[in-house]
N, C-alpha and C positions, 0 to 999 in steps of 0.2 A: 782697418782695424772694423768699420762698418759692416765688409763682408764677413770678417770672423766671427763677427755677433752675431750676423744673419744665419751663417751655417751651422751655430750653436743653438739658435732657437729651433731649427727646421729639425735639427736631431733629436734635441729634448723633445718635441712636439711628436715625432715619428715615438719614440719610447712611451712617451704618454699614450697615445693612441693603443699602441699595442699590449699595455698595461690593463688599459681600458676594456679594448676588444676581445685578444687573445687568452689572457690569464682567466677570466671567469669557465669560459668553456674548457680549458685545460683542468680546472680544479672541478669539474661536473657539474657547474652553475650554468643554467641556461636563461639569459636573459630576457627571453619571449615566454618565458613559463608565467601560468598563471600564478598569482601569488594568494595562498590560501592560508587565513588565520587559524593555526590549529591551537587547541586549549587544553586541559587538563581532563575535561570530558564532568567537572564535578557540578555544572548547571549547564542548562539548554543554551546559555549565551557565552560559552568558553566550551564547546564541543571537542571531541577527538575528531579529528578528519579521516575518513577511510578510503583510503585510493585503491586498494589491492584485497583480492578474496582470500588471503589468509587474516587481513587485517579485520575483513568481516566476522571471520569464524573467529576471531578472539574476542568477541563482543561476547561471547559466553565465559569469558575470566573476569569481566567486569559488569555485572549484571544492573550495577545500579547507578552505570554513568550515563553519560550522554554524547549522542554521536551524530554525524553529519557525513553524507558522501559526496565526494570531491570530485568523483567521476562517474559513469555506469561501471560496474562489478560484472563481467562474465564468469560464471561458473562452473562452464564446463569442464576444461582442462582440470581445474582447481580439484576437483569431486575426484576425476580420474585418478588424478595423483596421490590423492588419500585411500592408499590401499587397505588400511584399518579400517575403513570404512566398506569396503568391498564392494558386491553389488546391491548394498543398501542406500544408497546414494548420500545426501547432505542430512547431517546430525541437526535436529530441530534447536534452536536457542532457548535455553528455559525450559524448565520442568514445572511441575507442580509444588515441589519443595523447593525448588531453586528458580522463582521466575525473575524473567528481563522486569526489573521497575522502573528502568530508565526512559530514552526517547529516542528517536532516531528521526531524523530529516533528509530524506532524499534529493531536496534541493533540487529537484526535476528530474534528477536521473533513477536509473533502474537497476537492479538486481536481474542478471539476464542468464538463461541455460540452467536455473533451479531444477532439479527432478529427487523425489525421495521416495523410494523403495520398502518400508518398513509397516509393514501389515500387521504387525503387534505391537506397535509404537502408539500408544495415546499422546494426543497433543503433537499433532504433526503438521509441519508448515514452516517457511521459513524461520518464524519464531514458534516454538512451540506453545508454552505457556506463558504468558503475561501479565503482570497485577500494576494497576495504575500507572502504566506505561502509555507513551503518547506517540504517533506517529503522523510523518505529513509529507505532503509532495515526495513522493518515492511510487516508484512502478514494481511490480514481480513479475519476469517473463518466463513462466514454466517452460520447459523442453518438451519435446513428445513424447518423453518418458513418463511423463505428469507427477501429480504427488498421490502417494498409495500411503494411507497409514490405517492404524486402528480404529481408535473413537476420539471426537473431538478433531477434525481434518478440515483445513483451510488453506487457502494459498499461501496469505500474510500471515494469519496468528493461528493456531489452533485452538487457546482457548484466551479468549481475552477479557480480564476479570476486573471490573474496579470495585474495591474493598478498602473501605476508611482512606478513600483518594479518587480522585477521577482518572477516567481513561478514555483516550481520545486516539480515532482515525479520519485524518483530515487529508481530502487531495491523493488518495492513492487508486491504485489500479493494478488488478493479477489478470493475466491472460493464461491458456492453462487450463488442463482438466484436473479436476479434484477428485479423489476417491476413498470413502472409507469402508472398510470392509468387516472391522469388527463386531461380536455381538452389541445388537442396539446402537451401533454406531451413527454419528452424523457428522455431515459434510457443508461446508458452505464454500464459493468461489472467492471469496476474501477473508473469511473469519468461520470457524467451524461452530463455536460458540459464544456471545456475548451476553456477557453475567454481570448484573449489577446489584451490588449489596451494599447493605450498611448505610442509608444514605447516601451514598456515592452515585455519580452521574457517569454514564459509558456513552459515550457518542460515537457516531459514524457519520460524517458529512462530505457530500461529494466526491463519491468513491463509485468504482465500478467494478464488474467483474464479466468475463466475456467467455471463458471457459465450461465444458460440460463438468455438473457436480453428479455425484454417484454415492448413494450411502443405503446400510440396510436397514435404516430406520429411519431418520431425517436427515432430508435434502435440501437446501435452499439455495438459488442462484448466486445468492450474496451472502447469507448468513444461514448456516442450520436451522442453531435453534436460537431464540433470543429470550432472555428469565431472567427475571429481577425477583428480588425476597429483600426481607427488612428494609423496606422503605428506598430501597435502592431504585434505579430507573435506569431504561436504554432507551436511546432515541435513535433514530437514521432518517436522515434528510438529505433530498437531492441525490438519489443513488439510483443506480439502474443495472440489471442483470441480463444477459444477453444469451447465457450458453442454455445446453439440454439438461431439465435435472430430471433425477430418477431415484424412487424412493421405493422400498417394501411395504411402507406406511404412509409418511405423510412427505409430501414433495410439495414446493412450493416457489412460484417463479422469482420471488424475491427470498422470502423467508420459509423453510420447511416448517417448523415448529414456535409456538408464541405461548409463553406463559408467565403467570404470576405465583408465585408461594408465598401465603401469607400476606402481603403487603408488599408493595412497591407498583410499577408503573413501565409501559412500554409505549413507544410510537413509532411509526414512521409518518413522514412529512415529503409528501410532492415526488413519490419514488415510484418506477416504471419497470416494467418487463416485457419482454418478446413475447406476447402473447401466440404468435404465427409457430414460434418453436415451442414454447409449451401452451398448451390448451388446459392449464390447470390455473386455482386460484395463486393471486400472490403470495399469498401465505397458507400455507399447507393445512392446518390448523390452530385454532385459537382455544385456550385453555381460558375460562370465564374470567372476567374483570381484567381482562389484560391491555386495556388502553384504547386510546384511538389509531386508526391506522389508515392511511393515506397511499395504497397502492395499484396502481393501474397497470393493468394489460392492455399493451397497443401492439399494433401489427408490425410487421418488420418496416414497410412503409411509412406507418405512421411513425416509429421509432428513429428515423431518419429525416424527419422534417421538425424545424425550430419552432413551431409552431407548439408542438407537443408540449414544449419544454418553456413555453413563454407565454403567450397570449392566451392558453388554454388553462394556464393555472390562477386560477380566479377563486377567490371563496376567502373567507376568514383562515388568517393562519399559513396562505399559501403565500410564496414568494416567487416570483420567475426566477427560474435560473441565469446564471450571470454570464452571459455571451458579449457583453460589451465592455465590460470593466468601468473604473471611474478612475478618476485623476491623481497618476502616477501608480495606477494599479491595473495588471494586464486583466482582460477577463479570465473567469476561470474555465470556460468550457468554450470551443470549437466544434463547429459542424459543417461537414460538406454535403449538403442539402442531397438525398435521392442516392447518395452514395456510402455513405457510412452512421455509425451511430455519434452521438457526441463523444468527444477527446477532452482531455486536461489539455491546457495550453502549456506552451512553452515554460510559462512563468510558474506552472502549476501542476505539472505532468513530465513527461518523458522528452528532454529537450530534441530527440529525432522526430519527434511529431513536430508539424511547420505550424506556427501560427497564421491562422487565418482569422483575420477581423472582416470578416464578410458582414456582420452585422452593424449596424450604428443608430 
């Protein structure tokens, strides 16, 4: 009787293990896959998770929703497969009449292989026109084809507007070239135009762009034009640009043109550009009353030294860039001195970039 019971228990255990270990795989479940909590996109706390190029493209059908990347998004094959786009490449998300008004959290991942060839399209970038939108922890890696647009062209956003609500870009980067070809065009490595209106705040913090920027009118390594009106404000803090900048009229290592119309304010704090590559001003030209600016040109060697971004940042309103982190929070930046510019850490940038806790 004991042997019968033991045999029964053994067979039951085998069946149980088969159900637990085999059946999930048979049904298509992966017990080792990461668990990502998806939401309906009604708030930043319940984002829609993006894991494929098609899902990223589908943001244009939910412009007021909130999104989060679940992995890197490689656009190379997807753009090629879109025969309706032909040789024009990616169609920017959001237009002036139908802007993107939600948010996108990259969660440390990047959109890779982006290219656009739309010389007559205004508001060109991964996102074309955004209003009161927010982006964070996101990388955009432009392919060798670059981004080519008409007026208001940027790597991440063509035109970033805050009007009746705030807009922000935090811990983001762009690699690759950006070109604006339209009449009176303007371009920036990250954003074509940063526009603060109607008592709203438009901010860019802890971001960088490394590609070349070209425009027929205004070009900036990071932002083409920074413009405020109606008590609106724009701010750029702890950012840099390292690409070559060329424009027919106004070219700036960080910003091409800065202006205030009527009322408003613009400011830059603790920002840099590579003066060895761009022997030009940090801001191409400034209209009267534009606000306070702290943009410094440094040599390539200085741009690859941590002191530039830490101990040399002294004075009122200046805060050293975060290379050390704090309790429970990773550092925002890391640097391999003498070899590379500062990069965003895994916690705040592309996960392929290794964490370097070199300075404590």
